[in-house]
N, C-alpha and C positions, 0 to 999 in steps of 0.2 A: 568538592566534596559530597557523598550521597549518605543519604541514609539507606541501612541494608540492614534486610532480617536477612538471617541464615537458623537456618531450620536441618539440625542433624541429630540423630540418635548419639554417635562416636562424641563422647563427651570430650575427651582430648583432642581428635581434631577439628570440633568446635571452639577448643580454648584457642587453638595455635592460629587456627582463622582468624580469629575474631582478633587476636592480638597485634598478628600483621594488618589489618585492616585500620584498626585505632588508630596505631603507627605511623600509619598514611593520611589520617586524619577523616576516616571515614565514622560516623556516628555506627553503632551495629546495638543489634537485640538478638540474642539468641533465645531459640528454642530447642528442647530435646525432644518434642513428639510431635507428632500429624496434627494431634488433638489439641484444640487449642491457638493452632498456627495459622487458621486464617483469621479468627479473631484478633489475634495478638498484628495483624498488617491491617486491619482494620483500622485500627485505633493508631498504629505509627505510621500508617500512609507513608512506607517505605520506595525510594525510589528506585530499588534493587529489593529482588530476592533470590535468595542462596539455598536450594531445595535437592536437598537429599530424596532419593526416590523409595529406596525402600528402609521403609518408617514403620513403627509398628500402629498397626489399629486404623488410621490414615494413614493410606500413602502419597509419596509425592505428586502422584498423577492426578489424584483425587485433590489437591489443593491446588494443583497448576489450575485444572477445571475451575475449580468455583472463584479464582483469581478471576482467570478470564471473562467468566460472565457476570463479575461484579461490576454495576455501573463508576464502581469511583473507583476502581483499581485495574481495570482492566489494559490500561497502557503500561501498568509498573514492567519492567525491565525481568525475568527469570530467567536465571541458569541454574541448568539441572545438571547433581550429582548423583553419577552411576558407578555401582561397581561390579555390573554385569560386564559393560566395556565395549556388547556387542551392536554390531550399528542396527536391529529390529529393536531394541529396547532404548536407543536413543534417537533414533527414528520417532517410534510412540511417544517419546517425550516430546518431540517435538511439535507433533499432530495434536497432543491436547494443547499448545498455546504456548510450552519454552522457546526462546531465541535460539540458546544458543544450550552444548550440554561439555560435561567435562569430565573425564570418565577416569575411579579410583584405583589407584594413588594414583598421586599428581605433585608436581612441584609447587612451591606456594608464586614463584616469579608466573608460569604456565597460568595459574587463577587471577595475578594481577593483570595481566596481558587479557584475557578474556574480559574482567571484570572493564577496562579500557575500552576494550573494543565493544560493549555494552554502551558503555556512556558514550562514546562515539557518533554509535547508531542513535541512538536517545535523542542527542545534539543535532544531526543531519536533520530525525524525523523533525523537530521543530524549526529546521530553518528552511525557511520557504524562497520559490524562484524571485529573485530579485525584481525582476521583474511585470512577474501574474501573479505575485503574494501568493501562490501555489503551493500545495506540500510537495514533496519531490517522487522522485521514485522510490526510496527506500520507505518513507513515508505509508504510501500506499497500501506495498506489500504488507506492511507488518501490521495495518489495520486489517488488510483483507484477512490474513493469518488468524487474526483475532478473531474477526467474528466467523471463521468457519471453526475456530476452537471456541466457540462460544455454540454453537449448533445456527447460528440463525441466517436464513434465504437470502442469498445474495443474487445481483447482476453484478457484472462487471463491464462497462462499455470501452471498449479504445478507440480512439476518437484521432486521426491523421487527418491532417489539411491536406486535400488533393491540389496540387499545381501551386504550392504553395512559394516553391521554390524559382516558379518564373514570375509571380507578382516581386520576391523579393528580389529578382535581378531588374526588372523597371521601377521599384520604385526604392530600390534600397535601404538600409539600414534602417532610416527612418518608418518606411515602410513594412519593415518585417515587425518592428515592436509595436508597431499598430495593430498589427494585423494581429500578434499574439496577444495585445490585451484587449483586443474587440474575441478573441475568443472567449478569457479567458470571465470573460464580463458576462458573455453570452452563456457561458454555463452557470454563473453564479445566479443570473438573476433568472435564471430560466426555474432555477428550484427553487427561489423564493416565489415567483409567480403562480408556482403549481401549486405551492404547498409542500413541498418534497423536504423535509428537516432532516429525517436522518441519512444523511448520503456523506459522497468523500470523494473532493475532485482534488486532482493532482495534475504538473506538468511533468513528464517524465524528461521534457526537453526535447526545442527543436520544437516543430508541428506536432507533436506526439502527446494526446492529455489519456485519461483514466477516470471514469468515473465512476461509484461504487454503490448500486442503491439496493434499499431492498426489494425481493425479487417482485413485487404486486406492481413495483413504481416501473420499471426501467420502461415497458411497454409504450405506455403515455408520452414518457420522460423521452424516448427515442422520437417517437411524431410531431413530436414542441420542437424538440431540438432541428431536427430535418427542415420544417418548416418556415421557421426563425432563422435559423442558419442562412438558409438560399436567398430568403426576402431582405435580411439585414446587412449582407454581405458585401454586398452593394451600395452602400454606402462608402467601402474604402475604393472605389473606381472612379473614375471621372463619367461623365454623363455620356457620354459619348461613349464610353468600355462599356460602360452598363446596356446601354439600348443595345451594342451591336453582340454583347455577351460572350468576349474576347477581347486579351491586348495582346502584341504584340511583340517578344523577348528573342533574342537569339536564342537558338540552339546549341548541343557542344558541339557542332563543326564551322559555328559563327552565322550560321545560317538564320534569318529572321522567320521567324514560324509564327502559328497563333495558338494560343493559351485559352482555354475557355477561364469561364469565372471559377473561384476558388469551391469548392464544394469539401462534402465530408466524408470520409470511407470509416464506418461506422460498424464495427464488428462486438459482440456481446456474447459473455460468455456465463451462465448461471447455474444453480444447484439445482434445479426443479427434476433432471433428467440426471444428474450427475454428482456421485458425492467426490465433491474434493475435499484434497487434504492437507495442499501448501498452494502457496500464491503462485508460483512457481509453475506448476502445472496447471494452473489457471489462465497464465500468462502465457503458458506453449499456447494454449486454445487459442486465445484470444490474436495470438499472433497468425494464426495461419484464417479464424473470422474476416478478422482485418482484410487478409490479402482476397478473400470472397467478395467482398462490399466491394462493387464499381460500377461507381456511380459513374451514370449518361445522363449529364446536363441537369441533374440536380442529385444534392446526397443520396447516399444507398447505404441501409442497413443489411447487416448479417446476421442471424442468431446460431449459434451452437446448439441445434436438438436433439447429437447424439443421446446416448441409454449409457454407454460408457462408463464403469468408473473410473478413475481418474484417481 
């Protein structure tokens, strides 16, 4: 069960919600004003905040932004409540850092479903990939959303391992696991060697990874990653394969073909020229940039430098 802070100036609704949540086993603290709500969160350190938007003096939007900017609280789950019930207001709340929204009036069972979904999200975020021990797609998207809401200048690097499937066809499941562990350890080790500690590395599944960095760090990190990967990936191959620069595997038609040693296709999206409002938009651009990074015997990086607002 969760520690929950409920902030709503509708005292009757707040009492009803508190009674329901307490009956479900949650620990609930209630505030009826935006004033002091952030300070209450600092004291309580809740796992979930249910936050009415239309509060006197200090709005829910303001509280949401403060929560996301606080180093102790920025990972808290935030569910916003709005009586407006219109898409622009709901979307604006998400852009301030909320995880989800619920329009008033609402049914208590709908509220419980929202809370359950947020708890599941937080559990998924905390559950790493069992092979690489890296966080998941949900985790890094949530982290990007939080950084954007806090106004942090960031860069996201989408990494695809090219010719990974051909390698797996030759080396089997053991080779696949070895390659993925190599990739994960390379990403983590490089950040430590370069002294980059404000970063977030995630394994999206298969041969796909994303690294989020502060804006000032991404260029040096990508250079170092290309050099490190292209040099050290050879240890995954036999001496003969490494020297000749390719392996032989069956293609889709069953014909034996030559495949180069694995390289990286790296697409980068950053906030230097674009004002992103969500991880979803940033991932759309990342998918485009990674396709434009075309390795030719060595890993390749393509950086989106367009200035169109997203």
